[in-house]
N, C-alpha and C positions, 0 to 999 in steps of 0.2 A: 546324845542320850544313849544310856547303855540299854540294850535290848537283849532278852533272852528266847532262845530257841523253843518253840512250840511243836507239838505233835499235832498238825492239822492239814487238811488237803487245800485249805485256802490260805492260811497264813503260815510264815516261816518263822518271825519273830515278833515280839511284843515288848514295849518299854513303857514306862509311865514315869511322868514328873509330878509328884504329888503337891508340891507347892504351886505348881502352875496349872495343875489339872489338865495335863496334856497327855493323851495316849498315842503312843507312836506304833504303827504296826508296818511289817514288810510283808507283802503278799507274794504269793509262789510266782507270780510274773516279774518280780523285782521292783515293783513299784513301792515307795514308801509314803505313807500319809501319816499326818498328825490330827488327831481329833481334839478339839477344844472343848473345855469345861466338863471334862468327864470326871465323875465323882468316883472316889476310891472304890466304893461298893461294885462299880460296873467294871473297873479294872480287875478286882478280885474275882468278881463273877465269871469275867472271861477266862481268867486262868483255871478256874475250878470247874468250868462247863464240861459237860461229857463230849458235847461237839462245840469246839471252840469256833470254827466256821460259820456254824449256825447261829451261835451267840453274836458274833460279829455282825453277820448280815442282818439279824433281827433287831438286835438291842444297841448296837453301836453305829452303824453306818447310816441308818435313816433318822438318828435322833441328835446327831451333833454336827456342828460345823466343822469343816476340816480344809486342810490345805495339803497339797503335794509337795514333797521336799526329795532333795537328792539323797540318795540311799548312803 
């Protein structure tokens, strides 16, 4: 999945597969996670957030199932 760089103290890159509703994030520690069932509004909300790390921790991480993947 293509990921784009973001300016965050928590996240390094984010990507989104709209057809599968999968959000992929790479954290500053190098871990990569895919969050399942994420609607487009939450992906675009993450991109537009003043603090992407805060948005991720409050709106994405606790609300969607995820799996760790190889970076």
